[in-house]
N, C-alpha and C positions, 0 to 999 in steps of 0.2 A: 713910375714910367707910364703905366696904363692911363693915367689921368691926362697926359698930353695928347692922346689920340682922340679924335672925334669920329663917331660913326664908323664908317667902313674904311678909314684911312690906313695906309700901309707905311707912310712916312710922316715924320713930324720934326720940327726944330725946337730945341729947348732954349731957354733964355740963360740959365746958369747951372753950374755944377754944384751939387750938394754933397758934402762928405768927401771921401777920398776918390781920386780918379781911377783907382784900380787898374784895369787893363784898357781903359778908354784911350782912343787915339787922341793926339793933341788937337786935331781939328774939331773933334766932337767935344772935348773938354772945354776948349776955348771959345768955339763958335757955335756949338750945338748942331753942326752939320755932320752927317754920317755918310759914308760911301762904302762901296764894296771893298775898298782898301782898309777900312777900319778894322775888319776882322784880321787882315794880314798883319796890321800893327800889333793887335792883341796877341796873335800867335807868336810874333817875334819877341814880344816882351816875355811871354811864357817860356819860350825857348831860352832866352837870356837868363831868366830866373833859374831854370833848371841847370843850365850850363854853369852859372856862377856857383850855385849851391854844391854841385858835384865837384867842381874845380877846387873850391876852398876846403872841402872835406877830403881832398886827395883821391877822389873817385871819378875823375874826368873820363877814364877809360870806359865808364858805363854809357857814355854818349855815343860810343862807336858801335855801329850796327854790326851784329854778329856775321852778316853776310860778307863784310869787307875785312874783317879782322885778319883773315888768312892771307889777303892780297896786299896789305900795306903795313909797313912798320908802325907799331903802336906809338913809338916816340915821335914820329912825324905828325900823326893825327893829334896827339896831345900838344905838340908845339903849335899847330894851327889853331887849336882851341884857345891856347894861351894868347896868341897874337890877336885872335878875334876879340877876346876880352879886353885887350889893350886898345883896340880900335873903337870900342864903345864906351870909353871912359867919359864921365860927365864933364870933367874939366877939359876943354879943348887943348890946353897946353900939355895935358897928360897923354893925349893921343899921339901915336907916331905919325909922321908924314908918310905919304904913300911910298915915297922912295925908301924910307926906313922900313916900311912894312914889307916891301918886295925884298929888300936886303935881308931882313930877318927870316923870310920864307926860303930864300935861296941859300942861306948860310946857317947850317945847323949848329955851328959853334958860337954864333953871335949871342952874347948874353941878352936875356930878356928881363925887363923890369917887372916887378910884381904888380899886377893890376889891383886897383882898389875896388871895394864893393860898390856897385852902382848906387848912386844917391837915391835913385828911384825906390830901391828896396828898403834902404835905411829909413826913408821918410814914411813908407807904408808901415814898416814894423814899429817905428816910433809912435805912429798914430794908434796902432793896435794896443801898444803898451800903455799909452796915455788913457785909452778907453778902459782898459783893465784896471788902472789905478783909480779911476773915478767911480767904479761900480761899487754900490753899497753892499754891505754884508749884514745879514740878519741871522738871528739864532732861533728861527721858528720851525726848524726841522723840515723846511721846504727846500727843494733844489731847483735851480734854474740852469738850463744848458744854453750857452751862447755858442752858436756855430760861426766859425770864421773860415774863410777861404785860405788856401795855402799861400 
């Protein structure tokens, strides 16, 4: 990244993406342009990753801030998280219509479909697994540590 800057520049445009997109905003990954909203996108992806991970492990209640636990029913918060995960499904046909979303929020007894893991995470994890599979192994009593982000 440092190579694309010249002298005392604070901004630069890249030509292409190398490797995984990670938490990059689509406009940065596709066009090389960054904005103050790029961090917002990255933060949203991080929150989605945390929410999905906790939800699939049955621990979505950990997303609820302790300051509001006493003031709202936990089942309502968990239902909102569930509906939120449905709204960010990769396949548009798997996302509910806004009218359905409102209906699900207003009717606690309306059944909710199970959301699928966001494709974004599957692709990233598949890339990491592919990289691990191609790493060579030697028996020379040396160790190598490969650091990977969560």
